[in-house]
N, C-alpha and C positions, 0 to 999 in steps of 0.2 A: 504494500500500500504506500503510495507516494505521500510524503508529508505535504500538507496544504500550506500555501503561503498565507500569512496573516494579512489583514487589510492594510496595516501600516506598511508592510513590505510591498504589496501591490501598488499602493499609492506612491511609494518612493520610486519604484520601477517606472511607473507612468510619468512621473515628473521628470525622471532622467531621460526617457524617450522624447518627451516634449522639448527639453533643453537641447538634446542632440539634433532634433529636427530644426529648431530655430537657429542653432549655430551653423548648420549646414546650408543656410540660405533660405529655408522655408519660411512662409509667412502664414498668419492666421487671418482669415477674413471674417468680418462680422456677418452673421446670417440672421435675418429677422426671425423672431419666434413664430412658430406655426408653419414655416416654409418647409416643404419636403425636399429630400435629397433626390427624389425620383424626377425624371424629366416629365414635365407637365402633370406632376402628381399622379402618374399612372400607377395603377395597382400592380404590384410586382408579380403576384401569382397569375393574374389574368394575362399579362403581357408575355409571360414565359410559357403559357399553355398548360400549367400544372393542374388547374381546376377546370371542371366542365362548366359550361354555362348553366345558369339557374333554370330549373324546369318548374312547371306549375306543380303545386302540391295536390296529392290525391286525398280526397276526404275519406277518413277511416271510421266514420261513425258506425257503419254497419259491421265492420270487422270487430271493433271494440265491443259492440253489443253482443255479437256471437261469442266472443271470448268470455265475456261476463256471464252469459247464460251457461256456458260450458263449465265455468268455475263453480257456479251455484249448484249445478247438477252433481258435481263431485262431492260437495259438502253434505249431500243427503246421506243419512246413515241407513244401512240395510236393516229391515225389521227382523226381530228375533223370531225364529221358528218355534222355539220352545222357551217357556219362561219358568224359572224356578222360583219358589216362594222367597220373598225377601222382606227385610224390614225397611220402612220408610219413616223418616223423622217428620213429625208435624210441628210446625213452629207458629207462634202468634204473629201479630202485625209488626212487632218490634224485633223479630228474629230470635226470640227466646224459645228454646225447646219446650214443647208441651208434653209430648208423649211419642212413643214409637208405635207404628201400626204394621202388622204383617199383611203383605199383599201376595196374592197368588199369581 
């Protein structure tokens, strides 16, 4: 694993590169805020052909509706073919247990 440079080290290297550029005869021009470096502010991806042109969107309401119906069908539990007797707890309006009842 390579050791990562600290931000201070990166800043020093950048300052050194700028000084070397200026000492070798380079100059810095003032560029107004909001101006793009692209020619005529062209979109880089569209000009290079990397993206396809936008196409109209297909409405998917019917597809979503079918998927939701399918999801709801899966949630239905199969009915029991035989039932064994069991106990069921009866509670009052406040959720307090009242008694147990046997059900067939």
